C-alpha positions as CSV (number, residue, x, y, z in Angstrom):
1,M,17.9,-131.5,55.1
2,K,16.2,-128.1,55.3
3,V,15.2,-126.8,58.7
4,L,13.8,-123.6,60.1
5,W,16.2,-121.5,62.1
6,N,14.5,-118.4,63.5
7,E,12.9,-116.8,60.4
8,K,15.1,-118.5,57.8
9,I,15.0,-121.9,56.1
10,V,18.5,-123.3,55.8
11,D,20.4,-126.5,55.4
12,E,20.8,-128.4,58.7
13,S,24.6,-128.0,58.5
14,E,24.3,-124.2,58.6
15,V,22.7,-124.2,62.0
16,K,25.0,-123.0,64.8
17,I,24.1,-123.3,68.4
18,D,25.9,-121.0,70.8
19,L,27.7,-122.8,73.6
20,E,25.9,-120.5,76.1
21,D,22.4,-120.9,74.7
22,R,20.2,-121.6,77.7
23,G,18.5,-124.4,76.0
24,Y,21.8,-126.2,75.5
25,Q,23.0,-125.5,79.0
26,F,19.8,-125.6,81.1
27,G,17.1,-127.2,79.0
28,D,15.5,-123.7,79.2
29,G,13.0,-124.0,76.3
30,I,9.7,-125.3,75.1
31,Y,8.5,-127.4,72.2
32,E,5.6,-128.8,70.2
33,V,5.1,-131.6,67.7
34,I,2.4,-131.4,65.1
35,R,1.3,-134.4,62.9
36,I,1.0,-133.7,59.2
37,Y,-1.6,-135.8,57.3
38,D,-1.6,-135.4,53.5
39,G,0.0,-132.0,53.8
40,Y,-2.4,-130.8,56.5
41,M,-1.1,-129.8,60.0
42,Y,-3.7,-131.4,62.2
43,M,-4.9,-129.4,65.2
44,E,-2.3,-126.7,64.5
45,K,-4.1,-124.0,66.4
46,E,-4.3,-126.1,69.6
47,H,-0.6,-126.8,69.4
48,L,0.3,-123.2,68.9
49,D,-2.0,-122.2,71.8
50,R,-0.2,-124.7,74.1
51,L,3.2,-123.3,73.1
52,W,2.1,-119.9,74.2
53,V,0.8,-121.2,77.5
54,S,4.1,-123.0,78.1
55,A,6.0,-119.8,77.2
56,E,3.9,-117.8,79.7
57,K,4.5,-120.4,82.4
58,I,8.3,-120.0,82.0
59,R,8.1,-116.3,81.6
60,M,9.4,-116.3,78.0
61,T,8.3,-113.7,75.6
62,L,8.0,-115.2,72.1
63,P,9.5,-113.0,69.4
64,F,6.8,-113.7,66.9
65,T,3.1,-113.9,66.6
66,R,1.0,-117.1,66.1
67,E,0.4,-116.1,62.5
68,E,4.2,-115.5,61.9
69,L,5.1,-118.8,63.4
70,S,2.4,-120.6,61.4
71,Q,3.6,-119.0,58.2
72,R,7.2,-120.1,58.9
73,L,6.2,-123.7,59.7
74,H,4.1,-123.9,56.5
75,R,7.0,-122.5,54.4
76,L,9.2,-125.2,55.9
77,A,6.6,-127.9,55.1
78,K,6.4,-126.7,51.5
79,E,10.2,-126.7,51.2
80,V,10.6,-130.2,52.6
81,G,7.6,-131.6,50.7
82,L,6.6,-134.5,52.9
83,D,2.8,-135.1,52.8
84,N,2.8,-137.4,55.9
85,A,5.2,-136.3,58.6
86,R,5.6,-134.7,61.9
87,V,7.0,-131.2,62.5
88,Y,9.0,-130.6,65.6
89,F,9.6,-127.1,66.7
90,Q,11.2,-125.6,69.8
91,V,12.1,-122.2,71.3
92,T,14.9,-121.8,73.7
93,R,15.4,-118.6,75.8
94,G,18.5,-117.9,73.8
95,T,22.1,-117.0,74.6
96,A,22.9,-115.2,77.9
97,K,26.4,-114.5,79.2
98,P,27.8,-115.2,81.7
99,R,26.2,-118.5,82.6
100,L,23.9,-117.8,85.5
101,H,20.8,-119.6,86.8
102,D,18.9,-116.3,87.0
103,F,16.6,-115.5,84.1
104,P,18.3,-112.9,81.9
105,D,16.7,-109.5,81.2
106,P,14.3,-110.2,78.3
107,K,15.7,-107.1,76.6
108,E,19.2,-108.6,76.5
109,V,18.4,-112.1,75.2
110,Q,16.8,-113.3,71.9
111,P,14.9,-116.6,71.9
112,V,15.9,-119.1,69.3
113,L,13.4,-120.9,67.1
114,M,14.2,-124.2,65.4
115,A,12.0,-126.6,63.5
116,D,12.5,-129.7,61.4
117,I,10.2,-132.1,59.6
118,Q,10.6,-135.9,59.5
119,P,8.5,-138.6,57.8
120,A,5.7,-140.1,60.0
121,S,3.0,-142.7,59.4
122,R,0.1,-144.1,61.3
123,P,1.4,-147.0,63.6
124,A,-1.3,-149.3,62.3
125,A,0.4,-152.6,63.0
126,K,0.8,-151.7,66.7
127,Q,-2.7,-150.3,66.9
128,N,-4.1,-153.6,65.7
129,I,-2.4,-155.7,68.3
130,G,-1.6,-153.3,71.1
131,I,1.6,-152.8,73.1
132,R,3.1,-153.9,76.5
133,A,3.8,-151.5,79.3
134,G,5.5,-151.5,82.7
135,I,4.7,-149.6,85.8
136,V,7.4,-147.0,86.7
137,E,7.5,-144.7,89.6
138,D,6.8,-141.1,88.5
139,K,9.9,-139.3,89.7
140,R,9.6,-136.3,87.4
141,W,9.4,-132.7,88.5
142,L,6.1,-131.0,89.4
143,H,5.7,-128.9,86.3
144,C,4.7,-131.7,83.9
145,D,2.0,-129.3,82.4
146,I,4.9,-127.3,80.8
147,K,6.0,-128.9,77.5
148,S,9.7,-128.4,78.3
149,I,12.6,-129.5,76.2
150,S,14.0,-130.9,79.5
151,L,12.7,-134.4,79.1
152,L,15.3,-136.5,81.0
153,G,12.7,-137.6,83.6
154,N,10.5,-139.0,80.9
155,I,13.5,-140.6,79.1
156,L,14.7,-142.3,82.3
157,A,11.1,-143.7,82.9
158,L,10.8,-145.1,79.4
159,D,14.3,-146.6,79.6
160,E,13.5,-148.3,82.9
161,A,10.5,-149.9,81.3
162,Q,12.3,-150.8,78.1
163,Q,15.2,-152.4,80.1
164,K,12.5,-154.8,81.4
165,G,11.3,-155.6,77.9
166,Y,8.3,-153.3,77.8
167,D,7.3,-150.9,75.0
168,E,6.1,-148.1,77.2
169,A,6.2,-146.8,80.8
170,V,3.0,-146.2,82.8
171,L,3.9,-143.6,85.4
172,V,2.6,-143.9,89.0
173,R,2.9,-141.2,91.6
174,D,1.8,-141.8,95.2
175,G,-0.2,-144.8,94.0
176,N,-2.1,-142.9,91.4
177,V,-1.6,-143.4,87.6
178,T,-0.5,-140.1,86.0
179,E,0.3,-140.7,82.3
180,A,2.7,-142.6,80.0
181,S,6.2,-141.5,79.2
182,A,5.2,-139.2,76.3
183,S,1.4,-139.5,76.1
184,N,-1.8,-139.4,78.1
185,L,-3.1,-142.6,79.6
186,W,-6.7,-143.9,79.7
187,M,-8.4,-147.0,81.2
188,V,-11.8,-148.4,80.5
189,K,-13.9,-150.1,83.2
190,D,-17.5,-151.2,82.7
191,G,-17.8,-149.1,79.6
192,I,-16.6,-145.9,81.2
193,I,-13.3,-144.2,80.2
194,Y,-11.1,-142.7,82.9
195,T,-8.1,-140.5,82.6
196,H,-6.1,-138.3,85.0
197,P,-7.5,-134.7,85.2
198,D,-5.4,-131.9,83.8
199,S,-3.0,-130.6,86.5
200,N,0.7,-129.9,87.0
201,L,1.2,-133.7,87.2
202,I,0.5,-134.3,83.5
203,L,0.8,-132.7,80.1
204,P,-2.6,-131.5,78.8
205,G,-2.5,-133.4,75.6
206,I,-3.7,-132.1,72.2
207,A,-5.1,-135.6,71.3
208,K,-6.8,-135.5,74.7
209,I,-8.8,-132.5,73.5
210,K,-10.0,-134.5,70.5
211,I,-10.8,-137.6,72.6
212,R,-13.1,-135.4,74.8
213,E,-15.0,-134.4,71.7
214,L,-15.2,-137.9,70.3
215,T,-16.4,-139.7,73.4
216,K,-19.1,-137.1,73.8
217,A,-20.2,-137.7,70.2
218,L,-20.0,-141.5,70.7
219,G,-22.1,-141.3,73.8
220,I,-19.3,-142.9,75.9
221,E,-19.0,-141.6,79.5
222,L,-15.6,-140.0,80.2
223,R,-14.5,-139.3,83.8
224,E,-11.4,-137.2,84.3
225,E,-10.4,-138.3,87.8
226,T,-7.5,-140.1,89.4
227,F,-7.3,-143.9,89.5
228,T,-4.8,-146.2,91.2
229,E,-2.3,-148.7,89.9
230,K,-4.5,-151.5,91.3
231,E,-7.6,-150.1,89.5
232,L,-5.6,-150.0,86.3
233,L,-4.5,-153.6,86.5
234,T,-8.1,-154.7,86.9
235,A,-9.4,-152.5,84.0
236,D,-11.2,-153.9,81.1
237,E,-9.1,-151.9,78.6
238,C,-6.2,-149.4,78.5
239,F,-4.8,-147.1,75.9
240,K,-2.6,-144.1,75.4
241,T,-3.0,-141.0,73.2
242,S,-0.7,-138.5,71.6
243,S,-0.4,-136.6,68.3
244,V,2.0,-139.1,66.9
245,A,0.7,-142.4,68.5
246,E,-2.9,-141.3,68.0
247,V,-4.9,-143.9,70.0
248,M,-2.6,-146.8,71.0
249,P,-4.1,-149.9,72.8
250,I,-2.1,-151.2,75.8
251,V,-2.9,-154.8,76.2
252,E,-0.5,-155.9,78.9
253,I,1.0,-154.1,82.0
254,N,3.7,-155.7,84.2
255,D,3.1,-159.0,82.4
256,H,-0.6,-158.8,83.4
257,K,-3.1,-159.0,80.6
258,I,-5.6,-156.1,80.4
259,G,-9.0,-157.6,79.7
260,D,-8.5,-160.5,77.2
261,G,-5.1,-159.2,76.2
262,M,-6.3,-157.7,72.9
263,P,-7.4,-154.2,72.0
264,G,-10.9,-153.7,73.5
265,K,-14.2,-152.6,72.0
266,V,-14.2,-149.1,73.5
267,T,-10.6,-148.5,72.5
268,K,-11.3,-149.6,68.9
269,K,-14.3,-147.3,68.8
270,V,-12.2,-144.3,69.9
271,L,-9.4,-145.2,67.5
272,E,-11.8,-145.5,64.6
273,A,-13.5,-142.2,65.5
274,Y,-10.1,-140.5,65.8
275,I,-9.0,-141.7,62.4
276,E,-12.3,-140.5,60.9
277,A,-11.9,-137.1,62.5
278,V,-8.4,-136.8,60.9
279,N,-9.8,-137.8,57.5
280,L,-12.7,-135.3,57.8
281,A,-10.3,-132.5,58.7
282,V,-8.0,-133.4,55.8
283,Q,-10.9,-133.4,53.4
284,A,-12.2,-130.1,54.7
285,H,-8.8,-128.6,54.2
286,R,-8.7,-129.9,50.6
287,D,-12.2,-128.4,50.0
288,E,-11.0,-125.0,51.1
289,K,-8.2,-125.0,48.5
């Protein structure tokens, strides 16, 4: 498989990670995942913007411009040749010796870029029937707004839910719902959509940006404010969003049915609008060619 390694496209077997790469030893790095539809990288600009925000928050100077990174990702996509896929790319701070917790002098370390592309498709079957989730205490750190490659907290939360037979974890901190294990969480009550406001407690999702636009166009009221676990369990509908999951209905939480236990009307409207937005963006891209 071909991958991007810094500025080169190479076979995966050619990639060599230094033992003292800070990403390998400390999880000192950031990442993004872009969904590719029919050869088009959806919301690419927003993903790159967020990468730069994450880099600034961890005081990492990226050794390329947005344009250069975009060109590299598109070269890789052309080489791999998958029309429907997801591109994962990460940047670690690079190799610093000796191993110290201190940030190395930026002049003495070179960040390492890696990207790979894997097949991806719309999870239509699950979107049609919804998924089951379990409540898990949010024990992660307080920099959840940084898209860090250090994801052990998220992984442990998801595993805790899956060990109980659920598909997903709904994270709760101090009684308030924050997000899911790798996506933003939303509930619907009396026709109004609620989601946790952007803060250090959640990741500012790229799909969330699109949902803001879509709900406004649909005339659906959206309130970005905290809500409790109890309020979630009495909601009419619930769903999660991410670039890969798109809009995913959650129909059961802690063995308690949400609404009638089926994807709700508002959720379906948002999902349909999201799919339409993707299709329009893909068509616009084709028209530009």
